MITI-360519 format. One record per residue (C-alpha): residue number from 1; y, z, x; residue in one letter. Coordinates in nm, 2 decimals. Each point is the difference from the previous one (the first is absolute). Layout:
<seros>
SERO:NUM:Y:Z:X:A
...
</seros>
This chain:
<seros>
SERO:1:0.04:-1.02:-1.85:M
SERO:2:-0.10:-0.14:0.35:A
SERO:3:0.30:-0.22:0.00:E
SERO:4:0.23:0.30:-0.07:E
SERO:5:-0.16:0.20:0.28:A
SERO:6:0.06:-0.27:0.25:R
SERO:7:0.38:0.04:-0.04:H
SERO:8:-0.02:0.38:0.02:D
SERO:9:0.11:0.13:0.34:T
SERO:10:-0.20:0.32:-0.03:H
SERO:11:-0.37:-0.06:0.00:W
SERO:12:-0.27:0.27:-0.05:Q
SERO:13:-0.36:-0.05:0.08:G
SERO:14:-0.24:-0.08:0.29:S
SERO:15:-0.01:-0.31:0.22:P
SERO:16:-0.31:-0.10:-0.19:L
SERO:17:0.21:-0.03:-0.31:Q
SERO:18:0.25:-0.23:0.15:M
SERO:19:0.02:-0.34:-0.16:W
SERO:20:-0.03:-0.31:0.20:S
SERO:21:0.31:-0.10:0.20:G
SERO:22:0.17:0.35:0.01:M
SERO:23:0.18:0.04:0.33:D
SERO:24:-0.08:0.32:0.18:P
SERO:25:0.32:-0.02:0.20:Y
SERO:26:0.32:0.18:-0.10:G
SERO:27:-0.17:0.33:-0.06:I
SERO:28:0.27:0.26:0.08:Q
SERO:29:-0.18:0.32:-0.10:E
SERO:30:-0.34:0.12:-0.13:I
SERO:31:0.00:0.30:-0.24:V
SERO:32:-0.32:0.21:-0.03:V
SERO:33:0.00:0.21:-0.31:Q
SERO:34:-0.25:0.29:-0.03:F
SERO:35:-0.14:0.15:-0.31:D
SERO:36:0.20:0.32:0.07:T
SERO:37:0.33:-0.19:-0.04:G
SERO:38:0.07:0.00:0.37:D
SERO:39:0.08:-0.33:0.16:E
SERO:40:0.02:-0.14:0.35:E
SERO:41:0.23:-0.29:0.09:V
SERO:42:-0.11:-0.21:0.29:L
SERO:43:0.26:-0.22:0.17:K
SERO:44:-0.02:-0.22:0.31:P
SERO:45:0.13:0.17:0.31:K
SERO:46:0.19:-0.29:0.18:S
SERO:47:0.08:-0.26:-0.26:R
SERO:48:0.11:-0.03:-0.36:G
SERO:49:-0.34:-0.12:-0.12:E
SERO:50:-0.36:0.04:0.09:F
SERO:51:-0.16:-0.26:0.22:K
SERO:52:-0.38:-0.07:0.05:A
SERO:53:-0.07:0.27:0.25:Y
SERO:54:0.19:0.27:-0.19:E
SERO:55:-0.18:-0.10:-0.32:L
SERO:56:-0.33:0.03:0.18:Q
SERO:57:0.08:0.34:0.14:Q
SERO:58:0.12:0.11:-0.35:T
SERO:59:-0.33:-0.11:-0.14:A
SERO:60:-0.19:0.21:0.26:V
SERO:61:0.22:0.30:-0.09:Y
SERO:62:-0.06:-0.05:-0.37:M
SERO:63:-0.37:-0.03:0.06:G
SERO:64:0.01:0.33:0.19:T
SERO:65:0.19:0.16:-0.29:L
SERO:66:-0.25:-0.12:-0.25:A
SERO:67:-0.29:0.13:0.20:H
SERO:68:0.16:0.34:0.04:Q
SERO:69:0.07:0.02:-0.38:L
SERO:70:-0.36:-0.05:-0.09:K
</seros>
């Protein structure tokens, strides 16, 4: 199953569930799905994919969302 997942272009999970060697580059959008069925799509503002700073800022935003939802 892990071999099949490595070839899938759509990955679901947390960074802690990433297997060794998975490249964090090439992320074009992050989709946050809520229990209500609503979703929010996050895309980088100036490029076609997320870079390190944008990923860090997205992590801060998602941490804020998680804290507000508790």
